[in-house]
N, CA, C and O atoms as a GROMACS GRO file, in nm:
protein
  340
    1MET      N    1   8.109  13.872   7.239
    1MET     CA    2   8.007  13.958   7.180
    1MET      C    3   8.043  14.101   7.211
    1MET      O    4   8.029  14.107   7.333
    2GLY      N    5   8.072  14.191   7.180
    2GLY     CA    6   8.102  14.326   7.224
    2GLY      C    7   7.977  14.409   7.247
    2GLY      O    8   7.864  14.366   7.222
    3GLY      N    9   8.001  14.525   7.292
    3GLY     CA   10   7.890  14.615   7.317
    3GLY      C   11   7.863  14.709   7.201
    3GLY      O   12   7.817  14.822   7.221
    4ARG      N   13   7.893  14.664   7.081
    4ARG     CA   14   7.874  14.750   6.965
    4ARG      C   15   7.731  14.745   6.914
    4ARG      O   16   7.665  14.640   6.917
    5ALA      N   17   7.685  14.857   6.868
    5ALA     CA   18   7.550  14.865   6.811
    5ALA      C   19   7.550  14.804   6.670
    5ALA      O   20   7.653  14.806   6.602
    6PRO      N   21   7.437  14.751   6.627
    6PRO     CA   22   7.431  14.699   6.491
    6PRO      C   23   7.452  14.811   6.389
    6PRO      O   24   7.428  14.928   6.418
    7LYS      N   25   7.496  14.774   6.273
    7LYS     CA   26   7.523  14.872   6.167
    7LYS      C   27   7.394  14.949   6.134
    7LYS      O   28   7.289  14.890   6.112
    8GLY      N   29   7.405  15.079   6.131
    8GLY     CA   30   7.289  15.162   6.101
    8GLY      C   31   7.197  15.182   6.220
    8GLY      O   32   7.086  15.234   6.203
    9GLY      N   33   7.240  15.143   6.340
    9GLY     CA   34   7.156  15.154   6.459
    9GLY      C   35   7.111  15.296   6.489
    9GLY      O   36   6.993  15.320   6.516
   10TRP      N   37   7.205  15.390   6.482
   10TRP     CA   38   7.171  15.529   6.509
   10TRP      C   39   7.079  15.586   6.402
   10TRP      O   40   6.992  15.668   6.432
   11LEU      N   41   7.098  15.542   6.280
   11LEU     CA   42   7.015  15.595   6.172
   11LEU      C   43   6.869  15.553   6.186
   11LEU      O   44   6.779  15.622   6.138
   12THR      N   45   6.846  15.440   6.252
   12THR     CA   46   6.708  15.396   6.269
   12THR      C   47   6.641  15.460   6.390
   12THR      O   48   6.518  15.474   6.393
   13ILE      N   49   6.719  15.500   6.491
   13ILE     CA   50   6.658  15.554   6.612
   13ILE      C   51   6.646  15.706   6.611
   13ILE      O   52   6.556  15.760   6.675
   14VAL      N   53   6.732  15.775   6.540
   14VAL     CA   54   6.730  15.922   6.540
   14VAL      C   55   6.597  15.979   6.492
   14VAL      O   56   6.546  16.071   6.555
   15PRO      N   57   6.536  15.929   6.383
   15PRO     CA   58   6.405  15.983   6.344
   15PRO      C   59   6.298  15.963   6.451
   15PRO      O   60   6.214  16.050   6.472
   16ALA      N   61   6.300  15.849   6.519
   16ALA     CA   62   6.201  15.825   6.624
   16ALA      C   63   6.221  15.919   6.742
   16ALA      O   64   6.124  15.971   6.797
   17VAL      N   65   6.345  15.941   6.781
   17VAL     CA   66   6.374  16.033   6.891
   17VAL      C   67   6.334  16.175   6.854
   17VAL      O   68   6.276  16.247   6.935
   18ALA      N   69   6.365  16.216   6.731
   18ALA     CA   70   6.328  16.351   6.686
   18ALA      C   71   6.176  16.367   6.680
   18ALA      O   72   6.123  16.470   6.722
   19ALA      N   73   6.106  16.266   6.628
   19ALA     CA   74   5.960  16.274   6.620
   19ALA      C   75   5.899  16.279   6.760
   19ALA      O   76   5.805  16.355   6.784
   20ASP      N   77   5.952  16.198   6.852
   20ASP     CA   78   5.900  16.199   6.989
   20ASP      C   79   5.924  16.334   7.055
   20ASP      O   80   5.836  16.387   7.123
   21GLY      N   81   6.042  16.388   7.035
   21GLY     CA   82   6.074  16.518   7.094
   21GLY      C   83   5.984  16.629   7.042
   21GLY      O   84   5.941  16.715   7.119
   22LEU      N   85   5.956  16.627   6.915
   22LEU     CA   86   5.873  16.732   6.855
   22LEU      C   87   5.725  16.706   6.879
   22LEU      O   88   5.655  16.790   6.935
   23LEU      N   89   5.678  16.591   6.837
   23LEU     CA   90   5.534  16.561   6.848
   23LEU      C   91   5.491  16.540   6.993
   23LEU      O   92   5.383  16.584   7.033
   24GLY      N   93   5.574  16.473   7.072
   24GLY     CA   94   5.539  16.450   7.212
   24GLY      C   95   5.528  16.579   7.290
   24GLY      O   96   5.433  16.598   7.366
   25SER      N   97   5.625  16.668   7.271
   25SER     CA   98   5.622  16.797   7.340
   25SER      C   99   5.504  16.882   7.293
   25SER      O  100   5.440  16.950   7.374
   26THR      N  101   5.477  16.878   7.164
   26THR     CA  102   5.365  16.955   7.110
   26THR      C  103   5.233  16.906   7.168
   26THR      O  104   5.150  16.987   7.209
   27ALA      N  105   5.213  16.775   7.173
   27ALA     CA  106   5.090  16.719   7.230
   27ALA      C  107   5.080  16.749   7.378
   27ALA      O  108   4.970  16.776   7.428
   28PHE      N  109   5.192  16.746   7.450
   28PHE     CA  110   5.192  16.774   7.593
   28PHE      C  111   5.150  16.919   7.619
   28PHE      O  112   5.065  16.944   7.705
   29VAL      N  113   5.210  17.013   7.547
   29VAL     CA  114   5.176  17.154   7.566
   29VAL      C  115   5.032  17.180   7.525
   29VAL      O  116   4.962  17.253   7.594
   30TYR      N  117   4.987  17.121   7.414
   30TYR     CA  118   4.849  17.138   7.371
   30TYR      C  119   4.752  17.086   7.479
   30TYR      O  120   4.653  17.151   7.511
   31GLY      N  121   4.783  16.970   7.533
   31GLY     CA  122   4.696  16.913   7.637
   31GLY      C  123   4.690  16.999   7.761
   31GLY      O  124   4.583  17.017   7.819
   32LEU      N  125   4.804  17.054   7.802
   32LEU     CA  126   4.805  17.139   7.921
   32LEU      C  127   4.732  17.271   7.899
   32LEU      O  128   4.672  17.324   7.992
   33THR      N  129   4.735  17.323   7.777
   33THR     CA  130   4.666  17.449   7.752
   33THR      C  131   4.516  17.432   7.734
   33THR      O  132   4.443  17.531   7.735
   34HIS      N  133   4.469  17.310   7.718
   34HIS     CA  134   4.327  17.286   7.697
   34HIS      C  135   4.263  17.206   7.811
   34HIS      O  136   4.167  17.133   7.788
   35THR      N  137   4.315  17.218   7.931
   35THR     CA  138   4.258  17.150   8.046
   35THR      C  139   4.265  17.241   8.168
   35THR      O  140   4.333  17.343   8.167
   36ASP      N  141   4.195  17.203   8.273
   36ASP     CA  142   4.200  17.279   8.398
   36ASP      C  143   4.340  17.267   8.457
   36ASP      O  144   4.406  17.164   8.442
   37ILE      N  145   4.385  17.372   8.524
   37ILE     CA  146   4.520  17.372   8.581
   37ILE      C  147   4.535  17.266   8.690
   37ILE      O  148   4.643  17.210   8.706
   38ALA      N  149   4.430  17.238   8.765
   38ALA     CA  150   4.439  17.137   8.871
   38ALA      C  151   4.465  16.999   8.811
   38ALA      O  152   4.547  16.923   8.863
   39ILE      N  153   4.397  16.967   8.706
   39ILE     CA  154   4.416  16.836   8.642
   39ILE      C  155   4.550  16.832   8.569
   39ILE      O  156   4.622  16.733   8.578
   40GLY      N  157   4.584  16.938   8.498
   40GLY     CA  158   4.710  16.941   8.424
   40GLY      C  159   4.832  16.929   8.513
   40GLY      O  160   4.924  16.854   8.482
   41SER      N  161   4.833  17.003   8.624
   41SER     CA  162   4.949  16.997   8.714
   41SER      C  163   4.958  16.862   8.783
   41SER      O  164   5.068  16.813   8.808
   42THR      N  165   4.844  16.803   8.815
   42THR     CA  166   4.846  16.672   8.880
   42THR      C  167   4.894  16.565   8.784
   42THR      O  168   4.974  16.479   8.822
   43LEU      N  169   4.849  16.568   8.660
   43LEU     CA  170   4.895  16.471   8.561
   43LEU      C  171   5.044  16.488   8.532
   43LEU      O  172   5.114  16.389   8.510
   44THR      N  173   5.092  16.610   8.533
   44THR     CA  174   5.233  16.636   8.510
   44THR      C  175   5.318  16.576   8.622
   44THR      O  176   5.427  16.526   8.597
   45SER      N  177   5.268  16.580   8.743
   45SER     CA  178   5.345  16.527   8.856
   45SER      C  179   5.348  16.375   8.859
   45SER      O  180   5.418  16.317   8.943
   46LEU      N  181   5.276  16.310   8.771
   46LEU     CA  182   5.274  16.163   8.769
   46LEU      C  183   5.392  16.101   8.694
   46LEU      O  184   5.405  15.979   8.693
   47ALA      N  185   5.476  16.180   8.632
   47ALA     CA  186   5.587  16.125   8.554
   47ALA      C  187   5.673  16.026   8.632
   47ALA      O  188   5.707  15.921   8.578
   48PRO      N  189   5.709  16.054   8.757
   48PRO     CA  190   5.786  15.954   8.831
   48PRO      C  191   5.710  15.824   8.854
   48PRO      O  192   5.770  15.717   8.858
   49LEU      N  193   5.578  15.833   8.868
   49LEU     CA  194   5.499  15.711   8.888
   49LEU      C  195   5.498  15.624   8.764
   49LEU      O  196   5.488  15.502   8.773
   50VAL      N  197   5.507  15.686   8.649
   50VAL     CA  198   5.511  15.610   8.524
   50VAL      C  199   5.649  15.548   8.505
   50VAL      O  200   5.662  15.440   8.448
   51ALA      N  201   5.752  15.617   8.554
   51ALA     CA  202   5.888  15.568   8.536
   51ALA      C  203   5.918  15.446   8.624
   51ALA      O  204   5.999  15.362   8.584
   52VAL      N  205   5.857  15.436   8.740
   52VAL     CA  206   5.887  15.326   8.832
   52VAL      C  207   5.856  15.188   8.772
   52VAL      O  208   5.943  15.101   8.778
   53PRO      N  209   5.737  15.164   8.713
   53PRO     CA  210   5.714  15.031   8.654
   53PRO      C  211   5.813  14.996   8.544
   53PRO      O  212   5.856  14.881   8.533
   54PHE      N  213   5.851  15.094   8.463
   54PHE     CA  214   5.950  15.066   8.359
   54PHE      C  215   6.086  15.034   8.421
   54PHE      O  216   6.156  14.945   8.372
   55ALA      N  217   6.123  15.105   8.527
   55ALA     CA  218   6.250  15.076   8.595
   55ALA      C  219   6.247  14.936   8.656
   55ALA      O  220   6.348  14.865   8.654
   56LEU      N  221   6.133  14.895   8.709
   56LEU     CA  222   6.121  14.759   8.762
   56LEU      C  223   6.136  14.656   8.652
   56LEU      O  224   6.206  14.556   8.670
   57LEU      N  225   6.072  14.679   8.538
   57LEU     CA  226   6.082  14.586   8.428
   57LEU      C  227   6.224  14.575   8.373
   57LEU      O  228   6.267  14.468   8.330
   58LEU      N  229   6.296  14.685   8.374
   58LEU     CA  230   6.432  14.686   8.323
   58LEU      C  231   6.535  14.642   8.427
   58LEU      O  232   6.654  14.631   8.397
   59GLY      N  233   6.488  14.615   8.549
   59GLY     CA  234   6.579  14.570   8.655
   59GLY      C  235   6.659  14.682   8.719
   59GLY      O  236   6.760  14.655   8.784
   60GLU      N  237   6.617  14.805   8.702
   60GLU     CA  238   6.689  14.919   8.760
   60GLU      C  239   6.641  14.952   8.900
   60GLU      O  240   6.711  15.023   8.974
   61GLU      N  241   6.526  14.903   8.939
   61GLU     CA  242   6.469  14.928   9.072
   61GLU      C  243   6.434  14.795   9.137
   61GLU      O  244   6.405  14.697   9.068
   62ARG      N  245   6.436  14.793   9.268
   62ARG     CA  246   6.390  14.675   9.340
   62ARG      C  247   6.245  14.697   9.383
   62ARG      O  248   6.205  14.809   9.414
   63TRP      N  249   6.167  14.589   9.384
   63TRP     CA  250   6.026  14.597   9.422
   63TRP      C  251   6.016  14.626   9.570
   63TRP      O  252   6.095  14.574   9.650
   64SER      N  253   5.920  14.708   9.607
   64SER     CA  254   5.897  14.744   9.747
   64SER      C  255   5.747  14.755   9.770
   64SER      O  256   5.676  14.819   9.692
   65LEU      N  257   5.699  14.692   9.876
   65LEU     CA  258   5.556  14.697   9.908
   65LEU      C  259   5.512  14.840   9.936
   65LEU      O  260   5.408  14.884   9.888
   66ALA      N  261   5.591  14.912  10.014
   66ALA     CA  262   5.556  15.051  10.049
   66ALA      C  263   5.545  15.138   9.923
   66ALA      O  264   5.451  15.216   9.910
   67ARG      N  265   5.640  15.124   9.832
   67ARG     CA  266   5.637  15.202   9.709
   67ARG      C  267   5.517  15.164   9.624
   67ARG      O  268   5.450  15.251   9.567
   68THR      N  269   5.490  15.036   9.615
   68THR     CA  270   5.376  14.990   9.535
   68THR      C  271   5.244  15.043   9.592
   68THR      O  272   5.157  15.086   9.517
   69LEU      N  273   5.230  15.039   9.724
   69LEU     CA  274   5.108  15.092   9.787
   69LEU      C  275   5.096  15.244   9.767
   69LEU      O  276   4.986  15.295   9.746
   70ALA      N  277   5.208  15.315   9.773
   70ALA     CA  278   5.206  15.460   9.752
   70ALA      C  279   5.164  15.492   9.608
   70ALA      O  280   5.087  15.585   9.585
   71ILE      N  281   5.216  15.416   9.513
   71ILE     CA  282   5.178  15.438   9.373
   71ILE      C  283   5.030  15.407   9.353
   71ILE      O  284   4.961  15.481   9.284
   72ALA      N  285   4.982  15.298   9.412
   72ALA     CA  286   4.841  15.261   9.399
   72ALA      C  287   4.752  15.370   9.460
   72ALA      O  288   4.648  15.404   9.402
   73ALA      N  289   4.790  15.424   9.575
   73ALA     CA  290   4.710  15.530   9.638
   73ALA      C  291   4.710  15.656   9.553
   73ALA      O  292   4.607  15.723   9.541
   74THR      N  293   4.824  15.690   9.495
   74THR     CA  294   4.832  15.809   9.410
   74THR      C  295   4.748  15.792   9.284
   74THR      O  296   4.677  15.885   9.244
   75VAL      N  297   4.756  15.676   9.222
   75VAL     CA  298   4.676  15.651   9.102
   75VAL      C  299   4.528  15.652   9.136
   75VAL      O  300   4.447  15.705   9.058
   76ALA      N  301   4.490  15.595   9.250
   76ALA     CA  302   4.350  15.599   9.292
   76ALA      C  303   4.303  15.743   9.313
   76ALA      O  304   4.191  15.778   9.276
   77GLY      N  305   4.387  15.825   9.373
   77GLY     CA  306   4.353  15.967   9.390
   77GLY      C  307   4.338  16.038   9.256
   77GLY      O  308   4.251  16.123   9.240
   78GLU      N  309   4.423  16.002   9.161
   78GLU     CA  310   4.413  16.058   9.026
   78GLU      C  311   4.281  16.019   8.961
   78GLU      O  312   4.218  16.102   8.896
   79VAL      N  313   4.241  15.896   8.977
   79VAL     CA  314   4.115  15.849   8.919
   79VAL      C  315   3.998  15.926   8.980
   79VAL      O  316   3.907  15.968   8.909
   80VAL      N  317   4.001  15.946   9.110
   80VAL     CA  318   3.896  16.022   9.176
   80VAL      C  319   3.894  16.167   9.126
   80VAL      O  320   3.788  16.222   9.098
   81LEU      N  321   4.013  16.227   9.114
   81LEU     CA  322   4.022  16.366   9.067
   81LEU      C  323   3.966  16.378   8.924
   81LEU      O  324   3.890  16.471   8.895
   82LEU      N  325   4.003  16.286   8.838
   82LEU     CA  326   3.956  16.294   8.700
   82LEU      C  327   3.808  16.256   8.686
   82LEU      O  328   3.739  16.308   8.598
   83ALA      N  329   3.760  16.168   8.771
   83ALA     CA  330   3.620  16.125   8.763
   83ALA      C  331   3.525  16.233   8.818
   83ALA      O  332   3.416  16.254   8.765
   84PHE      N  333   3.567  16.300   8.924
   84PHE     CA  334   3.477  16.394   8.990
   84PHE      C  335   3.524  16.538   8.982
   84PHE      O  336   3.459  16.627   9.037
   85GLY      N  337   3.637  16.563   8.913
   85GLY     CA  338   3.695  16.700   8.910
   85GLY      C  339   3.635  16.788   8.808
   85GLY      O  340   3.675  16.904   8.796
   0.00000   0.00000   0.00000
C-alpha cells in the first residue's frame, strides 16, 4: 500500500483549510473584541488543553493521571470563571 494520497486529495482539503483559516480567525478575533479581557485571555490559554485529548485519540500522547487531573482542574476553574465572572 504506499503512502500516496488519493487522487484529488489536495483539491478537496485546500478549500476547507482556507475557509478555516479565514473564517476561524475572523470569528476568533470578533469573539475576543466582544468579551472581557479576563475571559478572553483565559479562553485563549486553553488551546493546549484542547489539543491534549486529540493527541491522545491520535496516539501521539500517553495517558497520565496527573495530566488528566490538571486538565480537569483547569476546566473546572474555567467553568467557575465563566459562571461567576
